[in-house]
C-alpha positions as CSV (number, residue, x, y, z in Angstrom):
1,M,9.5,3.9,-9.0
2,I,8.0,3.5,-6.0
3,A,4.5,3.6,-7.6
4,L,5.2,1.5,-10.2
5,I,6.5,-1.2,-8.2
6,L,3.6,-0.7,-5.8
7,G,1.0,-0.9,-8.6
8,L,2.8,-4.4,-9.8
9,V,2.4,-5.8,-6.5
10,A,-1.3,-4.9,-6.3
11,L,-1.7,-6.2,-10.0
12,L,-0.1,-10.0,-9.0
13,S,-1.5,-10.1,-5.0
14,T,-4.9,-11.7,-4.5
15,K,-7.3,-9.8,-5.4
16,G,-9.5,-8.3,-2.3
17,G,-6.6,-9.6,-0.1
18,K,-4.5,-7.5,3.0
19,I,-1.5,-7.1,0.7
20,H,-3.7,-6.2,-2.7
21,N,-5.6,-3.0,-0.6
22,Q,-2.8,-1.6,0.8
23,S,-0.7,-1.4,-1.7
24,G,-3.1,-0.5,-3.6
25,R,-3.9,2.7,-1.7
26,Y,-0.5,3.6,-1.3
27,F,0.2,3.2,-5.2
28,L,-3.1,6.2,-4.9
29,G,-1.0,7.8,-2.7
30,F,2.2,7.8,-4.6
31,I,0.4,8.7,-7.9
32,S,-0.8,11.6,-7.0
33,I,2.8,12.5,-6.1
34,V,3.9,11.8,-9.6
35,I,0.8,13.5,-11.0
36,L,1.5,16.8,-9.1
37,T,5.5,16.0,-10.1
38,G,4.3,16.7,-13.9
39,L,2.5,19.0,-13.4
40,I,5.6,20.9,-12.2
41,A,7.8,19.9,-15.0
42,V,5.4,20.5,-17.4
43,F,4.4,24.3,-16.2
44,I,7.3,25.4,-14.7
45,F,10.5,23.7,-15.6
46,R,9.1,23.4,-19.4
47,R,9.9,19.8,-19.6
48,N,8.0,16.6,-21.9
49,T,4.4,17.9,-22.7
50,F,4.1,14.2,-23.5
51,L,3.7,14.6,-19.6
52,L,0.5,16.9,-19.7
53,V,-1.9,14.1,-21.5
54,I,-0.5,11.0,-20.0
55,T,-0.8,12.9,-16.7
56,V,-4.5,13.7,-17.4
57,L,-5.1,10.5,-18.1
58,S,-3.9,8.4,-15.1
59,G,-4.7,11.2,-12.5
60,Y,-8.4,10.5,-14.1
61,V,-8.6,6.6,-14.2
62,S,-7.1,6.5,-10.9
63,F,-9.6,9.1,-9.5
64,S,-12.5,7.1,-11.2
65,G,-11.0,4.0,-10.3
66,Y,-10.8,4.3,-6.5
67,R,-14.3,5.9,-6.6
68,V,-16.1,3.0,-8.5
69,L,-14.9,0.5,-5.9
70,K,-16.1,2.6,-3.0
71,S,-19.8,3.3,-4.2
72,K,-20.2,0.2,-6.1
73,S,-22.9,1.5,-7.5
74,N,-23.4,3.6,-11.0
75,V,-25.6,6.1,-8.8
76,P,-24.7,9.6,-9.8
77,K,-22.5,11.6,-7.5
78,K,-21.7,15.4,-8.0
79,V,-17.6,15.0,-7.3
80,D,-17.6,12.5,-9.8
81,I,-19.6,14.4,-12.6
82,I,-17.4,17.5,-11.5
83,V,-14.0,15.9,-12.2
84,A,-15.1,13.9,-15.4
85,T,-16.3,17.3,-16.5
86,T,-13.6,19.3,-15.8
87,S,-10.8,16.6,-16.7
88,L,-12.9,16.6,-20.6
89,F,-12.6,20.6,-20.7
90,V,-8.9,20.4,-19.3
91,L,-8.0,18.0,-22.6
92,T,-9.9,20.3,-24.8
93,Y,-7.8,23.1,-23.8
94,F,-4.1,20.9,-23.9
95,L,-5.4,20.2,-27.3
96,Y,-6.0,23.6,-28.4
97,Y,-3.0,25.0,-26.6
98,F,-0.6,22.4,-28.4
99,K,-2.0,22.9,-31.8
100,S,-1.9,27.2,-31.5
101,I,2.0,27.0,-30.4
102,G,2.5,24.6,-33.6
103,M,3.7,21.9,-31.3
104,I,4.6,18.2,-34.0
105,W,3.6,14.9,-31.8
106,S,3.6,11.6,-32.7
107,P,0.1,10.9,-34.2
108,I,0.4,6.9,-32.5
109,V,1.3,8.5,-29.2
110,I,-1.4,11.5,-28.7
111,Y,-4.3,10.6,-30.3
112,S,-4.5,7.2,-28.4
113,T,-4.0,8.7,-25.3
114,V,-6.2,11.2,-25.8
115,G,-9.1,8.5,-27.5
116,A,-8.4,6.6,-24.1
117,L,-9.4,9.1,-21.7
118,V,-12.2,10.7,-23.7
119,F,-13.5,6.9,-23.9
120,V,-13.7,6.6,-20.2
121,I,-14.8,9.9,-19.4
122,I,-18.2,8.7,-21.9
123,Y,-18.5,5.5,-20.4
124,D,-18.7,7.1,-17.1
125,F,-21.8,9.4,-18.2
126,L,-23.4,6.5,-20.2
127,R,-23.2,4.0,-16.9
128,Y,-25.8,6.1,-15.5
129,L,-28.1,4.6,-17.7
130,I,-27.4,0.9,-16.9
131,P,-30.2,0.0,-14.3
132,A,-28.8,-0.2,-11.2
133,H,-30.1,-3.5,-10.1
134,K,-28.5,-5.3,-13.1
135,Y,-25.0,-2.8,-12.3
136,S,-25.3,-4.3,-8.9
137,K,-26.0,-7.6,-9.7
138,H,-23.6,-8.4,-12.9
139,R,-21.0,-6.7,-10.7
140,I,-20.0,-4.4,-13.4
141,W,-17.7,-1.9,-11.0
142,V,-15.5,-4.9,-10.7
143,Y,-15.0,-4.9,-14.3
144,E,-14.7,-0.6,-14.2
145,H,-11.8,-1.1,-11.4
146,I,-10.2,-3.4,-13.0
147,Y,-10.0,-1.6,-16.3
148,K,-9.3,2.2,-14.8
149,M,-6.6,0.7,-12.4
150,T,-4.7,-1.1,-14.8
151,S,-4.7,2.0,-17.1
152,A,-3.8,4.3,-14.6
153,F,-0.8,1.8,-13.9
154,A,0.1,1.3,-18.0
155,A,-0.1,5.0,-18.2
156,L,2.2,5.6,-15.6
157,L,4.6,3.3,-16.9
158,S,4.2,4.9,-20.5
159,A,4.8,7.8,-18.4
160,F,8.0,6.2,-17.3
161,T,9.5,5.0,-20.3
162,G,9.0,7.5,-22.5
163,T,10.4,10.0,-20.6
164,V,13.6,8.0,-19.4
165,L,14.0,6.2,-22.7
166,V,13.8,9.1,-25.0
167,E,15.9,7.6,-27.5
168,Y,13.2,4.9,-27.8
169,Q,10.3,7.2,-28.5
170,P,7.7,7.0,-29.7
171,H,7.8,3.0,-29.5
172,S,9.0,3.7,-25.5
173,Q,5.5,6.0,-24.8
174,Y,2.8,3.2,-26.8
175,L,4.3,-0.1,-26.1
176,P,3.4,0.1,-22.5
177,S,-0.1,0.8,-23.3
178,V,-0.3,-2.1,-25.3
179,F,0.7,-4.3,-22.5
180,G,-2.1,-2.4,-20.4
181,V,-4.7,-3.3,-22.6
182,L,-3.4,-7.2,-23.0
183,L,-3.1,-6.5,-19.0
184,I,-6.7,-5.9,-18.7
185,I,-8.2,-8.3,-21.3
186,G,-6.4,-11.2,-19.4
187,F,-7.7,-10.0,-16.0
188,M,-11.2,-9.2,-17.4
189,G,-11.3,-12.5,-19.3
190,Y,-10.0,-14.5,-15.7
191,T,-12.5,-12.7,-13.8
192,Y,-15.3,-13.3,-16.0
193,I,-14.6,-17.1,-16.4
194,F,-13.1,-17.9,-12.6
195,G,-14.4,-15.1,-10.7
196,L,-12.4,-13.6,-7.7
197,K,-11.3,-15.7,-5.0
198,R,-11.8,-13.1,-2.3
199,M,-13.9,-10.0,-3.0
200,P,-13.0,-6.4,-0.8
201,K,-15.2,-6.4,2.1
202,T,-13.9,-2.7,2.9
203,H,-11.6,-0.2,2.3
């Protein structure tokens, strides 16, 4: 809940401003705790296996969204390639494991979540093919940051509502993702048309 509140503050505050930067950093800190406790809930307490897939998604997009803001470039870095590759292998193992134990899932939830993660990882590899000067000139990193951090917020919200509002599944699991997509489209459209009032200087 704290992470969701911090994420909401970051989304609503002036981008690049002090409130946005601080709430964003705290959001990343608390979402790390959420990811850790989510893994503990699945592997130790055998709780909702939906948390497993959503945890990988939120963890990767949070990491990647932070990294792109730090570098503001598409120059390949070893740590980014390792994390992306590891996430892909872990996701593949999860799907194989779920299928092997005969787990029944809601296709709209699992496949949309898996698809979102695979999409981001594939893009993160393909973006290295974009000429560096064009990547920088068009500030593509801004749109990446918007997509990834908003996706992290939506994934966290989906995990929260899907776990708390169990009686409304699968709607309580996929509707936050729909909301996240609408937010992404709105933020990207606004940024493309009006730009940002204030760009971050340091992080």
